[in-house]
C-alpha positions as CSV (number, residue, x, y, z in Angstrom):
1,M,196.8,-43.8,30.5
2,T,195.9,-46.7,28.3
3,S,198.9,-48.7,27.0
4,V,198.5,-48.1,23.0
5,T,200.4,-50.7,20.1
6,I,199.8,-49.5,16.2
7,L,199.5,-52.8,14.0
8,H,202.5,-53.0,11.7
9,E,199.9,-52.4,8.8
10,A,198.6,-49.0,10.3
11,E,201.7,-47.6,11.1
12,I,202.7,-48.0,6.9
13,E,199.0,-46.6,6.2
14,L,200.3,-43.2,8.4
15,W,203.5,-42.8,7.1
16,Q,202.2,-42.8,3.7
17,A,199.6,-40.1,4.4
18,V,202.1,-38.3,5.9
19,E,204.4,-38.4,2.7
20,F,201.3,-37.7,0.7
21,Y,200.4,-34.7,2.6
22,E,203.7,-33.2,2.8
23,N,204.4,-34.0,-1.2
24,R,201.1,-31.7,-1.8
25,C,202.4,-29.0,0.9
26,S,205.6,-28.5,2.7
27,G,204.7,-28.8,6.4
28,L,201.6,-30.2,5.7
29,G,202.5,-34.0,6.0
30,L,204.0,-32.6,10.0
31,D,200.5,-30.8,10.5
32,F,199.0,-34.5,9.8
33,E,201.4,-36.4,11.9
34,K,200.9,-33.8,15.0
35,E,197.0,-34.6,14.5
36,I,197.8,-38.2,15.0
37,K,199.7,-37.5,17.7
38,A,197.0,-35.7,19.4
39,A,194.6,-38.2,18.7
40,I,196.4,-41.3,19.9
41,E,197.0,-39.4,22.8
42,L,193.1,-38.5,23.7
43,I,192.5,-41.9,23.0
44,S,194.9,-43.3,25.2
45,Q,193.8,-40.9,27.9
46,S,189.7,-41.9,27.3
47,P,189.5,-44.7,25.0
48,D,186.2,-45.8,26.1
49,Q,185.1,-42.8,25.1
50,W,183.9,-43.3,21.6
51,P,181.5,-45.6,20.8
52,I,181.6,-49.5,19.6
53,H,180.9,-50.4,15.8
54,K,179.0,-53.2,14.9
55,N,182.5,-54.7,13.8
56,G,184.5,-54.2,17.3
57,T,185.8,-51.0,16.6
58,R,186.1,-47.7,17.6
59,R,187.0,-44.4,15.5
60,Y,188.1,-41.4,16.3
61,L,188.1,-38.3,13.5
62,V,191.3,-36.5,13.1
63,H,191.1,-33.1,13.4
64,R,191.6,-30.8,9.9
65,F,192.1,-33.9,8.2
66,P,189.4,-36.5,6.5
67,Y,191.3,-39.4,8.5
68,F,189.8,-41.9,11.2
69,V,192.1,-43.2,13.8
70,I,190.4,-47.0,14.0
71,Y,191.1,-49.2,17.0
72,V,190.2,-51.9,19.1
73,L,190.1,-51.8,23.0
74,N,190.8,-55.2,24.5
75,K,191.3,-55.8,28.3
76,D,192.8,-52.2,28.8
77,H,195.5,-51.9,25.9
78,V,194.2,-50.3,22.7
79,W,195.1,-51.5,19.2
80,I,195.6,-49.2,16.6
81,I,194.5,-50.7,13.4
82,A,194.1,-48.2,10.9
83,F,194.7,-44.7,9.9
84,A,191.8,-44.9,7.5
85,H,190.6,-42.0,5.0
86,C,186.7,-41.4,5.4
87,R,186.3,-42.4,1.9
88,R,188.0,-45.5,2.3
89,R,186.5,-49.1,2.1
90,P,186.3,-50.7,5.4
91,E,187.2,-53.9,3.8
92,C,190.9,-52.3,3.4
93,W,191.4,-53.1,7.3
94,S,188.3,-54.5,8.7
95,R,190.1,-58.2,8.8
96,R,192.6,-56.6,11.3
97,S,190.2,-56.1,13.9
98,K,189.7,-59.7,14.7
99,R,193.3,-59.8,15.5
100,T,193.9,-58.5,19.2
101,E,197.5,-59.5,20.0
102,P,199.1,-58.6,16.5
103,R,202.5,-60.2,15.8
104,R,203.8,-57.4,13.8
105,G,202.7,-54.8,16.0
106,R,204.9,-52.6,18.5
107,P,204.3,-51.1,21.8
108,H,203.7,-47.4,21.0
109,K,203.2,-44.5,23.4
110,G,202.9,-42.0,20.7
111,V,204.2,-41.2,16.9
112,N,208.0,-40.4,17.0
């Protein structure tokens, strides 16, 4: 398994999305969180499975929800740079892909 770090900004996006879905319907936010955990697990097991985009990022489409887990694979380490809604403009997170060793990221084995 490859080590995974989630950028601070991405973690904020994740918990905002969890809260949004939970406010929409009780339990839906928890379902979203479970899907994110499963996505992180799959990415950590086989990070090079998803194609590289022009900006050097890779995208995993989350099951059941219109979200991408956007990450960079750098030296056998996965940096999750965004949990982005599919309709969100990449300008919101694309600058993050330039940071291969983020200052505010934290090592992460999965969503707690």
